[in-house]
VOPAGU-2260 file (C-alpha; in pm, 1 decimal, decimal comma):
REM VOPAGU-2260
SITE   aa  ch    i         X         Y         Z
SITE  MET   A    0   -1921,2     986,2     200,7
SITE  ARG   A    1   -1972,8     619,7     134,2
SITE  LYS   A    2   -1763,6     356,8     154,0
SITE  LEU   A    3   -1522,4     418,0    -181,5
SITE  PRO   A    4   -1475,0      61,6    -428,9
SITE  GLY   A    5   -1104,7     -80,6    -392,6
SITE  LYS   A    6   -1051,1      45,6    -749,3
SITE  THR   A    7   -1158,0     333,0    -666,6
SITE  VAL   A    8    -911,9     372,4    -364,1
SITE  GLU   A    9    -612,5     252,5    -567,7
SITE  ARG   A   10    -667,4     514,3    -819,9
SITE  LEU   A   11    -662,0     806,6    -575,5
SITE  SER   A   12    -344,0     683,6    -440,0
SITE  GLU   A   13    -210,0     629,6    -796,7
SITE  TYR   A   14    -349,7    1003,6    -864,8
SITE  ARG   A   15    -170,6    1164,9    -541,9
SITE  ARG   A   16     189,0     993,9    -628,6
SITE  ALA   A   17     156,3    1161,1   -1008,8
SITE  LEU   A   18      58,2    1476,7    -848,1
SITE  LEU   A   19     312,1    1542,3    -630,2
SITE  ARG   A   20     555,8    1473,6    -916,4
SITE  THR   A   21     364,4    1699,6   -1118,5
SITE  LEU   A   22     421,8    1959,0    -812,4
SITE  SER   A   23     760,7    1906,3    -805,5
SITE  GLU   A   24     771,7    2037,7   -1178,6
SITE  ASN   A   25     678,1    2384,5   -1036,8
SITE  ARG   A   26     287,4    2285,6   -1166,7
SITE  ASN   A   27     -14,4    2452,1    -993,3
SITE  TYR   A   28    -272,3    2281,6   -1218,6
SITE  ILE   A   29    -348,1    2006,0   -1411,1
SITE  PHE   A   30    -645,7    1860,2   -1634,5
SITE  SER   A   31    -801,3    1579,2   -1618,0
SITE  HIS   A   32    -722,5    1463,2   -1944,9
SITE  GLU   A   33    -267,1    1495,0   -1839,8
SITE  LEU   A   34    -378,2    1289,5   -1527,7
SITE  ALA   A   35    -533,3    1042,5   -1747,0
SITE  ALA   A   36    -233,4    1036,4   -1982,9
SITE  ILE   A   37      -8,4    1003,7   -1724,7
SITE  LEU   A   38    -164,6     627,5   -1567,4
SITE  HIS   A   39    -280,2     521,7   -1913,7
SITE  ILE   A   40    -654,2     555,8   -1826,8
SITE  THR   A   41    -936,7     796,3   -1929,5
SITE  ALA   A   42   -1021,5    1148,4   -1862,6
SITE  VAL   A   43   -1395,3    1008,8   -1774,7
SITE  GLN   A   44   -1270,4     807,6   -1533,6
SITE  VAL   A   45   -1047,7    1040,9   -1361,0
SITE  ARG   A   46   -1359,6    1288,0   -1343,1
SITE  ARG   A   47   -1558,3    1014,6   -1175,2
SITE  ASP   A   48   -1319,9     891,2    -892,6
SITE  LEU   A   49   -1283,4    1284,5    -780,0
SITE  MET   A   50   -1665,4    1357,8    -810,5
SITE  LEU   A   51   -1695,5    1048,9    -588,3
SITE  ILE   A   52   -1479,4    1226,8    -319,6
SITE  GLY   A   53   -1671,6    1594,9    -402,3
SITE  TYR   A   54   -1369,9    1766,4    -599,1
SITE  ALA   A   55   -1422,9    1943,6    -924,6
SITE  SER   A   56   -1140,3    2127,8   -1132,2
SITE  VAL   A   57   -1155,1    2510,0   -1202,3
SITE  MET   A   58   -1225,6    2635,1   -1488,9
SITE  ARG   A   59   -1015,0    2641,8   -1755,8
SITE  LYS   A   60    -735,8    2583,7   -1517,0
SITE  GLY   A   61    -848,9    2213,9   -1450,9
SITE  TYR   A   62    -732,1    2090,6   -1093,1
SITE  ASP   A   63    -557,6    2246,9    -812,2
SITE  ILE   A   64    -232,1    2045,2    -765,2
SITE  ARG   A   65    -192,5    2117,2    -369,6
SITE  GLU   A   66    -534,3    2122,6    -311,3
SITE  LEU   A   67    -612,6    1765,5    -500,2
SITE  ILE   A   68    -280,0    1605,1    -308,5
SITE  GLU   A   69    -489,3    1743,5      44,7
SITE  THR   A   70    -806,6    1624,4     -34,9
SITE  ILE   A   71    -690,7    1327,8    -152,4
SITE  GLY   A   72    -500,9    1228,3     207,1
SITE  GLU   A   73    -817,9    1343,3     380,5
SITE  ILE   A   74    -990,1    1070,7     218,7
SITE  ILE   A   75    -773,6     787,8     210,7
SITE  ASP   A   76    -504,4     881,2     511,0
SITE  ASP   A   77    -603,6     751,3     895,6
SITE  ASP   A   78    -599,3    1088,5    1131,0
SITE  GLU   A   79    -389,0     938,9    1391,8
SITE  GLY   A   80    -153,0     744,9    1133,1
SITE  LEU   A   81    -129,2     382,8    1122,3
SITE  ASN   A   82     170,5     153,0    1160,2
SITE  VAL   A   83     311,3    -153,3     981,7
SITE  ALA   A   84     513,0    -473,2    1036,0
SITE  ILE   A   85     678,0    -637,6     794,1
SITE  ILE   A   86     702,7   -1019,8     852,5
SITE  GLY   A   87     967,4   -1195,9     720,7
SITE  MET   A   88    1259,8    -986,3     602,4
SITE  GLY   A   89    1398,9   -1159,2     299,3
SITE  ASN   A   90    1507,5   -1013,2      40,5
SITE  LEU   A   91    1127,8    -873,3     -63,6
SITE  GLY   A   92    1107,5    -760,2     327,3
SITE  ARG   A   93    1388,0    -561,1     337,5
SITE  ALA   A   94    1317,8    -383,2      13,4
SITE  LEU   A   95     980,1    -284,9      72,6
SITE  THR   A   96    1144,8    -170,8     442,5
SITE  GLY   A   97    1334,1       1,8     251,1
SITE  TYR   A   98    1079,3     169,2     -32,7
SITE  PHE   A   99     851,0     252,2     241,1
SITE  ALA   A  100    1096,6     446,1     437,7
SITE  GLY   A  101    1019,5     865,5     448,5
SITE  LYS   A  102     704,0     815,6     180,6
SITE  ARG   A  103     465,1     893,7     438,3
SITE  THR   A  104     369,1    1092,3     720,4
SITE  LYS   A  105      51,1     846,9     779,8
SITE  LEU   A  106     178,0     535,2     708,1
SITE  LYS   A  107     531,9     385,2     891,4
SITE  VAL   A  108     695,1      50,2     885,7
SITE  THR   A  109     761,1      29,2    1229,5
SITE  THR   A  110     889,8    -325,7    1307,5
SITE  ALA   A  111     958,4    -562,8    1117,2
SITE  PHE   A  112    1015,7    -966,3    1222,2
SITE  ASP   A  113    1198,4   -1297,0    1131,2
SITE  VAL   A  114    1373,8   -1612,1    1281,9
SITE  ASP   A  115    1697,6   -1540,4    1119,7
SITE  PRO   A  116    1966,8   -1505,1    1407,9
SITE  GLN   A  117    2187,5   -1261,9    1176,4
SITE  LYS   A  118    1827,5   -1031,6    1163,5
SITE  VAL   A  119    1675,9   -1046,2    1503,6
SITE  ASP   A  120    1743,3    -760,2    1706,4
SITE  LYS   A  121    1896,2    -580,8    1434,4
SITE  VAL   A  122    1803,4    -261,2    1269,3
SITE  ILE   A  123    1745,0    -298,6     892,8
SITE  SER   A  124    1701,1     -16,7     702,2
SITE  GLY   A  125    1576,5     180,4    1005,1
SITE  VAL   A  126    1334,6    -108,5    1144,8
SITE  LYS   A  127    1413,6    -305,9    1398,3
SITE  CYS   A  128    1374,0    -695,7    1352,9
SITE  TYR   A  129    1221,9    -859,1    1620,4
SITE  HIS   A  130    1177,5   -1297,8    1648,7
SITE  ILE   A  131     840,6   -1390,8    1546,3
SITE  ASN   A  132     776,2   -1544,4    1841,6
SITE  ASP   A  133     759,5   -1211,6    1969,3
SITE  LEU   A  134     463,6   -1069,8    1734,8
SITE  LYS   A  135     181,5   -1074,6    1961,6
SITE  ARG   A  136     335,6    -879,0    2206,3
SITE  VAL   A  137     521,5    -692,1    2035,3
SITE  ILE   A  138     238,6    -545,2    1825,4
SITE  LEU   A  139      15,8    -502,3    2073,1
SITE  GLU   A  140     270,8    -247,6    2258,7
SITE  ASN   A  141     357,5     -81,1    1911,2
SITE  ASP   A  142     -27,7       9,8    1808,9
SITE  ILE   A  143      27,4    -159,3    1532,7
SITE  SER   A  144    -274,6    -220,0    1240,2
SITE  ILE   A  145    -137,3    -338,5     932,1
SITE  ALA   A  146      68,6    -637,2     881,9
SITE  VAL   A  147     285,9    -726,2     511,7
SITE  ILE   A  148     354,5   -1086,0     510,9
SITE  THR   A  149     674,4   -1177,2     336,5
SITE  VAL   A  150     722,8   -1544,3     472,8
SITE  PRO   A  151     781,2   -1880,1     326,0
SITE  PRO   A  152     462,2   -1997,9     182,4
SITE  ASP   A  153     447,7   -2270,2     418,8
SITE  HIS   A  154     432,3   -2039,6     710,9
SITE  ALA   A  155     168,4   -1825,2     575,7
SITE  LYS   A  156     -83,0   -1938,2     755,0
SITE  ALA   A  157      13,3   -1965,1    1038,0
SITE  VAL   A  158     179,6   -1628,1    1080,1
SITE  ALA   A  159    -199,2   -1494,6     917,8
SITE  ASN   A  160    -388,3   -1607,1    1233,5
SITE  THR   A  161    -142,6   -1488,4    1495,5
SITE  LEU   A  162    -174,8   -1182,8    1285,9
SITE  VAL   A  163    -553,5   -1188,8    1348,9
SITE  LYS   A  164    -495,3   -1275,8    1738,8
SITE  SER   A  165    -285,7   -1020,9    1789,6
SITE  GLY   A  166    -561,7    -729,1    1656,0
SITE  ILE   A  167    -441,9    -654,3    1339,0
SITE  ARG   A  168    -702,2    -532,1    1125,0
SITE  GLY   A  169    -500,7    -486,0     788,0
SITE  VAL   A  170    -294,9    -752,9     607,3
SITE  LEU   A  171    -112,0    -755,1     273,0
SITE  ASN   A  172     -37,5   -1130,2     171,4
SITE  PHE   A  173     272,0   -1137,0     -58,6
SITE  THR   A  174     293,1   -1496,9     -36,7
SITE  THR   A  175     138,2   -1734,2    -296,5
SITE  VAL   A  176     -89,2   -1873,5     -21,5
SITE  ALA   A  177    -410,5   -1777,2     -60,0
SITE  LEU   A  178    -524,2   -1665,6     308,8
SITE  ASN   A  179    -876,9   -1681,9     482,6
SITE  VAL   A  180    -894,6   -1409,1     788,9
SITE  PRO   A  181   -1244,5   -1234,2     921,0
SITE  GLU   A  182   -1454,4   -1006,3     793,4
SITE  ASN   A  183   -1338,5    -749,5    1031,7
SITE  VAL   A  184    -980,1    -739,1     886,2
SITE  TYR   A  185    -914,5    -648,8     566,9
SITE  LEU   A  186    -690,7    -878,4     330,1
SITE  GLU   A  187    -549,9    -763,0      15,7
SITE  GLU   A  188    -340,8   -1039,9    -174,8
SITE  TYR   A  189     -77,4   -1010,3    -431,6
SITE  ASP   A  190      92,6   -1292,4    -628,0
SITE  LEU   A  191     374,5   -1183,9    -805,4
SITE  ILE   A  192     372,5   -1482,8   -1015,5
SITE  THR   A  193      61,0   -1435,1   -1146,4
SITE  SER   A  194     187,2   -1069,4   -1233,0
SITE  VAL   A  195     461,1   -1190,0   -1419,1
SITE  GLU   A  196     303,6   -1460,7   -1609,1
SITE  LYS   A  197       5,2   -1186,0   -1690,1
SITE  VAL   A  198     257,6    -967,5   -1864,5
SITE  ALA   A  199     413,4   -1275,7   -2017,7
SITE  TYR   A  200      80,8   -1345,5   -2123,6
SITE  PHE   A  201      31,0   -1065,2   -2305,6
SITE  VAL   A  202     410,4   -1010,6   -2436,4
SITE  LYS   A  203     326,7   -1344,9   -2587,4
SITE  GLU   A  204      15,0   -1278,4   -2782,2
SITE  GLY   A  205     165,7    -932,3   -2917,7
SITE  GLN   A  206     395,7   -1167,4   -3109,7
SITE  ASN   A  207     145,3   -1358,3   -3258,3
């Protein structure tokens, strides 16, 4: 299978979460228009995405929920699983660590880093926090592939550079600073302020 577009991968993750919720309601099948309604997209988009991964519905029954969950897992999960580190254990870092706990068997937050003496060498939400100075050593020793950056903006670039040198293959940047990484490192940048301002814009427009 060829590499999937980023937006398709995002929707596959959303489909799986929706399917897991539906499965908990003791349902075995779901139609494309039902899945689309949950995610506020079109049924055509759902069918197009699932066709890309070679999955088709059962005539008159819809999609087999358990089977589709397994298929999506085979597509987007790593066989051996991937370890994640949270860099910066402020409010956002702690929230992300707690949220990820137990959510995915193939994607685990195993390590955290900070400079605060009150956090270093402590276990926070089940994850040990190390000093940022030990970042390279700990990442190599614990086979960590993905890093989530939640440090203050003025430290973001230095942290990203150290992560790259440590062999990190994927970075999720929650700071407001745009980062540059080599082509062999996948970078996803999420700006909370921009997202809130986008919502505010459409709220404003809706009032006019």
